[in-house]
N, C-alpha and C positions, 0 to 999 in steps of 0.2 A: 768267377771270383765275386764275392759279396763284400761290398764296402758300406759300412753304416756311418752316416754323417748326421750330427746333431742339427736339428732344424735351424735354419738361418733365414734372415729376411730375403736374401738373394735366391733363395730356392722357390719363391712364390710363383713366378711365371712358369717354370718347368713343372712344378707341382700341380698347378692348375691344368696344364696340358695333360698330365698323367691322369689326373682325376676325370677329365673330360673323356679321354680316350677309353678309360676303363669303366665308365659309369654303367653301362648296360651289364657288363660282366660282373661287377660287384653287386648290382641290384638282384642278381640271381641267388645271392647267398646272405646279403645283409640288407637292412632297410635303406632305401635311397635317401640321399641327403636333401633332396628337394631342389627345384629349379634355382632358387636364389643363391644357393651355394656355388653354382657353376657360373655365375656372372662374374665378370672381372671385379666389380665393386664389392659384391658379396663375398667373394673369395678373399679379396685384399683385407677386408674388415676381419674376417675369420682368421686369416693368417696372422695379422697383427695381435689379435686376441690370443692366439696360441703362444706367440712369442712372449707375450706379457705373463701368461701362466708359467711358461718355462722359466722366465726370469725370476719368478717368485718361488720356483722350485717345487710347486704343487704338481707339475707334470713335467715329463721329459719326452720330447718328440724327435723322431729320427726319420730320415729318408734312407732308402736302400738304393745304391746307385751301382750300375754295371761297370765293366772296365772301360767303357766308352764315356762314362759320366752321366748316362741317362738314368733318370729316376725310374726304378722298376718296382718300388714297393715302399711301404711305411712300417715303422714299428714304434708304438708309443707306450709310455708307461704313465697311466693318469691316476688321479686321486692319491697322490703320494702322501701318506700319513702313518705315523707310528711304525716306521720301518718296512712298510708294505706299499704296493702299488698294484694296479690292475693292468695287464698287458693286453694290448691290441695290435693286430697286424693286418696288413693286406698286400698282396702281391699282384701285379698286373698280369693280364692274360698272357702276354708274350713271354713272361718269366715262369709261369705256373708249371709245376710238375718237374722242376729241374733242381729241387732241393734249395731254392733261394729262400723260402720262408723258414725252413729248418735252420739254415745257416744264419739268417738274420736274427731270429729269436735266440739262438745260442749266443750270438755276440751281445745282444742286449741284456741277456741274463748275466753275462760276465760283467758288462758295464754297470748293471744295477748293483751288483755286489761290490765291485771294486771302486767305481767312481761316485756312485750315488749313495753307498752305504745301506742298501736295503737288505732286508733278512728274508723277505718272502714276496712272491708275486702270486697273483690270482689271474685267471682267464676264464672266459665263458665262450661257448660255441653251441651252435644248434646240433640236434641229433642228426640232421640231414647234411652235415658238413664234414664228411670223413677226412677230407684233406686236412682241415684244421685240427681235427682230433688227433691225426697222425703227427702233425707238427708238434703239438703239445706233448704227446707221448714220447717222441724222439728226443725231446729235451727234458724228460724227467718229471714232468707235471703229472699229478695224480688226480684222478676224478674223485671229488668229494661229495657232490650232491647234484640232484636234478634241479633245474631251474627253468625259467622262461626267458628267452632272449628275443626281444623285438616281436613278441606275441607268439613265438614259436617255442616248442619243447627243446630244451637244451640241457647242458651240464655245467657245472663250475668245476674248475680245476685249481690246484695250488702246487706251488714249488717252493721249497725251502732252499735258500741260497746259502752257500758257504762263503761267509763274510770274514 
């Protein structure tokens, strides 16, 4: 079961543990966030900044929790503007390959339309990340153009939401 929770201040400690646990795993497919991100003070400052952005409604951040309440992923909508946002997501290694990302993205797409009033979402992924491409395809995203993601060849996708 996948549960999507809007990011809160009390997620900070568990979220930092999740990020530390999966740092090497994530770095295989996306650029690493740098050592400062993984320090308590660096992470706390970044977490507060995310909550401020969310409060301003320019971004919507979510954690994915399992049935035991452990954080197993993140799903974010950033750069909210003119009824659109960019989707980003990551699922930890222990939850990978079990449909968690697909289910979490489906939930955030419904939430984006119903609760946030968005009309479309965009997403990007690298060509060498077939798992991410599959998640987008399963959720109805359409590939619209090639692009560069973190210095690597990739593609941009779009999804029109039923609002």
